[in-house]
C-alpha positions as CSV (number, residue, x, y, z in Angstrom):
1,M,11.1,-16.6,13.5
2,N,8.9,-13.9,11.9
3,R,5.2,-14.5,12.3
4,I,4.7,-14.6,8.5
5,D,7.3,-17.5,8.1
6,Q,5.7,-19.2,11.0
7,K,2.4,-19.0,9.4
8,F,3.4,-20.6,6.0
9,I,5.2,-23.4,7.9
10,Q,2.0,-24.0,9.8
11,L,-0.1,-23.8,6.6
12,K,2.0,-26.2,4.8
13,K,1.8,-28.8,7.6
14,Q,-2.0,-28.4,7.5
15,G,-2.1,-28.6,3.7
16,R,-3.9,-25.2,3.4
17,K,-3.2,-22.1,1.4
18,A,-3.0,-18.6,2.9
19,F,-6.0,-16.4,2.9
20,I,-4.7,-12.8,3.2
21,A,-7.2,-10.0,3.7
22,F,-6.5,-6.3,2.9
23,I,-8.3,-3.5,4.6
24,T,-7.6,0.2,4.6
25,A,-6.5,1.4,8.1
26,G,-8.9,4.0,9.5
27,Y,-11.8,3.1,7.3
28,P,-14.2,4.1,8.4
29,D,-12.2,4.7,11.7
30,L,-9.3,3.2,13.5
31,S,-11.5,1.7,16.2
32,T,-13.4,-0.2,13.6
33,T,-10.3,-1.3,11.9
34,A,-9.0,-2.9,15.1
35,K,-12.4,-4.8,15.6
36,L,-12.2,-5.9,11.9
37,V,-8.6,-7.4,12.5
38,I,-9.9,-9.5,15.2
39,E,-13.2,-10.4,13.6
40,L,-11.3,-11.4,10.3
41,E,-8.9,-13.6,12.3
42,K,-11.8,-15.5,13.8
43,R,-13.2,-15.9,10.3
44,G,-10.2,-17.8,9.1
45,T,-7.8,-15.0,7.8
46,D,-4.2,-16.1,8.0
47,I,-2.4,-12.7,7.4
48,I,-3.9,-9.1,7.6
49,E,-2.5,-6.5,5.1
50,L,-3.2,-3.0,6.5
51,G,-3.3,-0.4,3.9
52,V,-1.7,2.9,5.0
53,P,-3.8,5.6,3.4
54,F,-2.0,7.8,0.8
55,S,-3.1,10.7,-1.4
56,D,-1.4,9.4,-4.6
57,P,-1.8,5.6,-4.5
58,L,-0.4,4.4,-7.9
59,A,-1.3,0.7,-7.5
60,D,-4.8,1.1,-6.1
61,G,-8.1,1.2,-8.0
62,P,-11.2,3.4,-7.3
63,V,-12.5,1.4,-4.3
64,I,-9.4,1.6,-2.2
65,Q,-8.5,5.1,-3.4
66,E,-11.9,6.2,-2.0
67,A,-11.3,4.4,1.2
68,S,-7.9,6.1,1.6
69,G,-9.2,9.5,0.8
70,Y,-12.0,9.1,3.5
71,S,-9.4,7.8,6.0
72,L,-7.2,10.6,5.3
73,K,-9.9,13.1,6.0
74,K,-10.5,11.6,9.3
75,G,-6.8,12.2,10.2
76,T,-5.4,8.7,9.9
77,N,-1.5,8.7,9.8
78,L,1.4,6.4,10.2
79,V,1.7,7.3,13.9
80,K,-1.9,6.3,14.6
81,I,-1.6,3.1,12.6
82,L,1.6,1.9,14.3
83,D,-0.2,2.7,17.6
84,L,-3.1,0.7,16.6
85,V,-0.9,-2.3,15.7
86,K,0.8,-2.0,19.1
87,K,-2.6,-2.3,20.8
88,L,-3.7,-5.2,18.5
89,R,-0.5,-7.0,19.7
90,Q,-2.1,-7.2,23.2
91,T,-4.7,-9.6,21.9
92,T,-3.5,-11.2,18.6
93,E,-0.5,-12.9,17.0
94,L,-2.0,-12.7,13.6
95,P,0.7,-11.6,11.1
96,I,0.4,-8.1,10.1
97,C,1.8,-6.3,6.9
98,L,1.5,-2.7,6.1
99,M,1.1,-1.8,2.5
100,T,2.2,1.6,1.9
101,Y,4.1,3.8,-0.6
102,Y,7.5,5.2,-0.2
103,N,6.6,8.9,0.2
104,P,5.0,8.4,3.7
105,V,8.0,6.2,4.7
106,F,10.5,8.7,3.5
107,C,8.8,11.6,5.2
108,F,8.6,9.5,8.4
109,G,12.3,8.5,8.0
110,D,13.3,5.0,7.0
111,R,15.0,4.0,10.2
112,R,12.4,5.6,12.5
113,F,9.7,3.8,10.4
114,I,11.5,0.4,10.6
115,N,12.2,0.8,14.3
116,Q,8.7,2.0,15.2
117,A,7.0,-0.7,13.0
118,A,9.0,-3.5,14.4
119,A,8.5,-2.3,18.0
120,A,4.8,-2.1,17.4
121,G,4.6,-5.6,16.1
122,V,4.4,-5.2,12.4
123,D,5.8,-8.2,10.5
124,G,6.1,-7.1,7.1
125,V,5.9,-4.3,4.6
126,I,4.9,-3.9,1.0
127,I,6.0,-0.9,-0.7
128,P,5.0,-1.1,-4.4
129,D,7.1,2.0,-5.5
130,L,10.3,0.9,-3.7
131,P,12.0,-1.6,-6.0
132,P,14.7,-4.0,-4.6
133,E,17.4,-2.1,-6.6
134,E,16.7,1.0,-4.8
135,A,15.8,-0.6,-1.4
136,K,19.1,-2.3,-0.3
137,D,19.8,-0.2,2.7
138,F,16.0,-0.3,3.7
139,M,15.8,-4.0,3.4
140,H,19.1,-4.7,5.2
141,Y,18.1,-2.6,8.2
142,A,14.5,-3.9,8.0
143,N,15.8,-7.5,8.0
144,K,18.0,-6.8,11.1
145,K,14.8,-5.7,12.9
146,G,12.8,-8.7,12.0
147,L,10.7,-6.9,9.4
148,V,10.2,-8.6,6.1
149,N,10.1,-6.7,2.9
150,I,7.6,-8.3,0.4
151,C,8.1,-7.4,-3.3
152,F,5.8,-7.5,-6.3
153,V,6.1,-9.7,-9.5
154,A,3.9,-8.7,-12.3
155,P,2.9,-10.7,-15.5
156,T,5.4,-8.6,-17.4
157,S,8.4,-9.6,-15.1
158,S,11.2,-11.3,-16.8
159,N,12.8,-14.5,-15.4
160,A,15.9,-12.5,-14.5
161,R,13.8,-10.0,-12.5
162,I,11.9,-12.9,-10.7
163,K,15.1,-14.4,-9.7
164,L,16.4,-11.0,-8.3
165,I,13.2,-10.4,-6.4
166,S,13.2,-14.0,-5.1
167,K,16.7,-13.5,-3.7
168,A,15.8,-10.1,-2.2
169,D,12.3,-10.9,-1.0
170,Q,11.3,-12.3,2.3
171,G,8.1,-13.7,3.6
172,F,6.4,-14.3,0.4
173,I,6.3,-13.1,-3.2
174,Y,3.2,-10.9,-4.1
175,Y,2.2,-11.8,-7.6
176,V,0.1,-9.1,-9.3
177,S,-2.4,-11.2,-11.3
178,L,-2.9,-8.5,-13.9
179,T,-1.4,-5.5,-15.6
180,G,-3.5,-2.9,-13.9
181,V,-4.7,-1.5,-10.6
182,T,-6.5,-3.2,-7.7
183,G,-10.3,-3.8,-8.1
184,S,-12.7,-6.5,-8.7
185,R,-12.6,-8.3,-12.1
186,D,-15.2,-10.7,-13.5
187,N,-12.7,-13.2,-14.8
188,L,-9.1,-14.3,-13.8
189,S,-6.3,-13.4,-16.2
190,A,-6.0,-16.0,-18.9
191,D,-2.2,-16.3,-18.3
192,L,-2.4,-16.7,-14.6
193,K,-1.7,-20.5,-14.4
194,A,1.2,-20.3,-16.8
195,N,2.8,-17.4,-15.1
196,L,2.4,-19.0,-11.7
197,L,4.0,-22.2,-13.1
198,R,6.8,-20.2,-14.4
199,I,7.5,-18.1,-11.2
200,K,7.3,-21.4,-9.1
201,K,10.1,-22.9,-11.2
202,L,12.3,-19.8,-10.3
203,T,11.7,-19.5,-6.6
204,A,11.2,-21.6,-3.5
205,K,9.4,-18.8,-1.7
206,P,5.7,-18.9,-1.1
207,V,3.9,-17.1,-3.9
208,C,0.5,-15.3,-3.2
209,V,-1.8,-13.7,-5.7
210,G,-3.5,-10.5,-5.4
211,F,-5.3,-7.9,-7.6
212,G,-8.7,-8.6,-9.2
213,I,-9.8,-11.5,-7.0
214,S,-13.2,-10.9,-5.5
215,N,-15.3,-14.0,-5.0
216,A,-15.2,-17.4,-3.6
217,V,-15.0,-19.2,-6.9
218,Q,-11.9,-17.1,-7.9
219,V,-10.4,-17.7,-4.4
220,K,-10.7,-21.6,-4.7
221,E,-9.3,-21.5,-8.3
222,V,-6.3,-19.5,-7.4
223,S,-5.7,-21.5,-4.3
224,K,-5.1,-24.5,-6.4
225,I,-2.2,-23.0,-8.1
226,S,-0.6,-20.6,-5.6
227,D,0.5,-20.5,-1.9
228,G,-2.1,-18.0,-1.0
229,V,-4.7,-15.5,-2.1
230,I,-5.0,-11.8,-1.3
231,V,-8.4,-10.1,-1.5
232,G,-8.7,-6.3,-1.0
233,S,-11.2,-4.2,-3.0
234,A,-14.0,-6.7,-2.6
235,I,-13.6,-6.4,1.3
236,V,-13.2,-2.6,1.3
237,K,-16.3,-2.4,-0.8
238,Q,-18.3,-4.4,1.8
239,I,-17.0,-2.0,4.5
240,K,-18.3,0.9,2.4
241,E,-21.8,-0.7,2.0
242,N,-22.0,-1.3,5.7
243,I,-20.8,2.1,7.0
244,G,-23.4,3.4,9.4
245,R,-24.8,0.0,10.4
246,G,-24.1,-1.3,13.9
247,N,-23.2,-4.8,12.8
248,L,-20.7,-3.7,10.2
249,V,-17.8,-5.8,11.6
250,Q,-19.9,-8.9,11.7
251,R,-21.3,-8.4,8.3
252,V,-17.7,-7.8,6.8
253,G,-16.6,-10.9,8.7
254,S,-19.3,-13.1,7.3
255,F,-18.5,-12.0,3.7
256,V,-14.8,-12.9,4.3
257,E,-15.8,-16.3,5.7
258,R,-17.8,-17.0,2.6
259,L,-14.9,-16.0,0.5
260,N,-12.5,-18.4,2.0
261,V,-14.5,-21.7,1.7
């Protein structure tokens, strides 16, 4: 069984919700990314979402865009990220998802990407601009290799589309809490609870919420009505503010631990 599915079974038995942390691979460098993954696991993170830096990230707000640009300038690419995951697998069984865009995957080659990601120990992929209608072959081959494809549901998604994604999706459904890009927001969306209740009636899959969640109060509130919470920009911002400090990893880990109370 895939590590993501195992994690949700374990969490359900424990009566807990998933805390999923997003960090940009190679920000500020790949060595630090590896240390962050291990530190965030120690601090209670259940799943790591590793962002693959891309020059035209349509779903990402300014914080993650800046991190991606920084990482790309340092030469981060898919080959190096997959090698990083392979090395991490020597020390951790923490579920790891790659969040990327289809352009890097297409350039790398679909099957080559799936084969190498699965061999490295990647558990899931999130590709916002590869909708399930266009991803049948990709998903079929990925599933054969044990790599789950996680799809987005938005506030504007119809019931019919939610059912389609529920049928195609594996692992968990990624609910985008707002109509916009990633980034911290002062308040949760007013329609969040109603939309989650609607989605939960249409799928038995775990539903995790991301985009716009940046503090412990919001994490706690969203955890009450979902199966998991995804925090990205707030963590990446902490990385940015600690670049150059010798204890960056510990400071970011402490921030994440305070988020997940």
